[in-house]
C-alpha positions as CSV (number, residue, x, y, z in Angstrom):
1,M,0.0,0.0,0.0
2,E,1.3,3.4,-1.0
3,P,1.7,5.9,1.8
4,A,-1.1,8.6,1.9
5,T,-0.1,12.2,1.5
6,V,-2.0,14.7,3.6
7,R,-1.6,18.2,2.2
8,V,-1.2,20.9,4.9
9,K,-1.7,24.7,4.5
10,L,0.0,26.9,7.1
11,L,-2.6,29.6,7.9
12,R,-0.3,32.0,9.8
13,D,3.1,32.6,11.3
14,G,4.0,30.1,14.0
15,A,2.0,27.2,12.4
16,R,3.8,23.9,12.3
17,L,3.5,20.8,10.2
18,P,2.3,17.8,12.2
19,T,5.4,15.7,13.2
20,R,6.1,12.3,14.7
21,A,8.1,12.6,17.9
22,T,9.9,9.3,17.1
23,D,10.2,7.1,13.9
24,L,7.7,4.5,15.3
25,A,5.1,6.9,16.8
26,S,1.6,6.2,15.5
27,G,0.5,9.8,16.0
28,F,1.6,13.1,14.6
29,D,2.0,15.9,17.2
30,L,-0.2,18.9,16.7
31,S,1.1,22.2,18.0
32,A,-0.7,25.3,19.4
33,C,-0.5,28.3,17.1
34,I,-1.4,31.1,19.5
35,E,0.1,34.5,20.1
36,A,-0.1,34.4,23.9
37,P,-0.5,31.7,26.6
38,V,-3.9,30.1,27.1
39,T,-5.1,28.7,30.4
40,V,-7.1,25.5,30.2
41,G,-9.4,24.5,33.0
42,N,-12.4,22.1,33.3
43,R,-14.4,24.0,30.7
44,P,-13.5,23.2,27.0
45,V,-11.2,25.7,25.3
46,L,-10.6,25.7,21.5
47,V,-6.9,26.0,20.8
48,P,-6.0,26.8,17.2
49,T,-3.2,24.9,15.3
50,G,-2.8,27.3,12.5
51,I,-3.1,24.6,9.9
52,A,-5.8,23.3,7.5
53,L,-5.6,19.8,6.0
54,E,-6.5,18.1,2.8
55,I,-7.1,14.5,3.8
56,P,-7.3,12.0,0.9
57,P,-10.6,10.2,0.5
58,G,-10.5,6.8,2.3
59,I,-8.3,8.1,5.1
60,D,-9.6,8.4,8.6
61,A,-8.0,11.3,10.5
62,Q,-8.6,11.5,14.3
63,V,-7.4,14.0,16.9
64,R,-6.5,12.2,20.1
65,P,-5.0,13.2,23.5
66,R,-1.3,13.2,24.2
67,S,-0.3,10.8,27.0
68,G,2.1,13.3,28.6
69,L,-0.7,15.8,29.0
70,A,-3.3,13.1,30.0
71,R,-0.9,12.2,32.9
72,K,-1.3,15.8,34.2
73,G,-5.1,15.6,33.8
74,V,-5.3,17.5,30.5
75,L,-7.3,15.9,27.7
76,C,-8.5,16.8,24.3
77,T,-11.8,15.6,22.8
78,F,-11.5,12.9,20.3
79,G,-12.4,14.3,16.9
80,T,-12.7,13.2,13.4
81,I,-11.6,15.3,10.5
82,D,-13.5,14.6,7.4
83,A,-11.8,14.5,4.0
84,D,-14.0,17.4,2.7
85,Y,-13.2,19.8,5.6
86,R,-10.8,22.6,4.7
87,G,-11.0,24.9,7.7
88,E,-8.5,25.4,10.5
89,L,-7.9,22.4,12.7
90,L,-8.9,23.4,16.3
91,V,-8.2,21.2,19.3
92,T,-10.7,21.2,22.2
93,L,-8.7,21.0,25.4
94,Y,-10.0,20.7,29.0
95,T,-8.8,19.4,32.4
96,I,-10.5,16.4,34.1
97,A,-11.2,18.0,37.5
98,P,-11.8,21.4,39.1
99,G,-8.7,22.9,40.4
100,I,-6.5,21.5,37.6
101,E,-5.3,24.2,35.3
102,H,-2.8,24.0,32.5
103,V,-1.1,26.8,30.6
104,V,-0.6,26.2,26.9
105,E,2.3,28.2,25.4
106,P,2.7,29.1,21.8
107,G,4.2,26.1,20.0
108,D,3.3,23.5,22.7
109,R,2.4,20.1,21.5
110,I,-1.3,19.7,22.4
111,A,-2.7,16.6,20.7
112,Q,-2.0,13.9,18.2
113,L,-3.3,13.3,14.7
114,V,-3.7,9.6,14.0
115,L,-4.4,8.4,10.4
116,G,-6.0,5.1,9.4
117,V,-7.6,3.5,6.4
118,L,-11.4,3.7,6.3
119,A,-13.2,0.3,5.9
120,P,-15.3,0.3,2.8
121,A,-18.8,-0.4,4.2
122,G,-22.4,0.2,3.6
123,F,-25.6,-0.4,5.6
124,E,-28.5,-2.8,4.8
125,L,-31.8,-2.9,6.4
126,A,-32.5,-6.3,8.1
127,H,-35.5,-7.7,9.8
128,D,-33.4,-10.1,11.8
129,L,-29.8,-10.4,12.9
130,S,-27.8,-13.6,13.2
131,P,-27.7,-15.0,16.8
132,T,-24.5,-14.9,18.9
133,A,-23.7,-16.2,22.4
134,R,-23.6,-12.7,23.7
135,G,-26.8,-11.6,22.0
136,A,-28.0,-8.2,23.2
137,G,-25.9,-8.2,26.4
138,G,-23.9,-5.0,26.7
139,H,-22.4,-2.5,29.2
140,G,-20.5,-4.9,31.3
141,S,-22.5,-8.1,30.4
142,T,-19.2,-10.0,29.7
143,G,-18.1,-9.6,33.3
144,R,-15.2,-7.2,32.7
């Protein structure tokens, strides 16, 4: 399979291309493109990255939290970037509890962009579904 190419437009000074921290990292770090520090608390804050993406059709692009920030109680919302979206990539950051604050500085790595291949799929209306041992059991029904 040929590697996919995601085109990136830098929208303003200070914007950075997504980069892998190591050769084997699955995610590409996204950086804050802000003029001044932003304080994040337990209410969602949109942090701009200063980039817009052109994601090829058939590629799934997801924004995910960075583990180093998560360890400090700072998360981003999971997000999907559709192949037809051309606006600025914004990352929604928040802290997991009152009393935790985090200051985002210009250029800080704030989230990861993870790319995958979309499964070709469609939906078909069915009157019945094939039976399984689990059946309709969910939300802890397997005992774990």
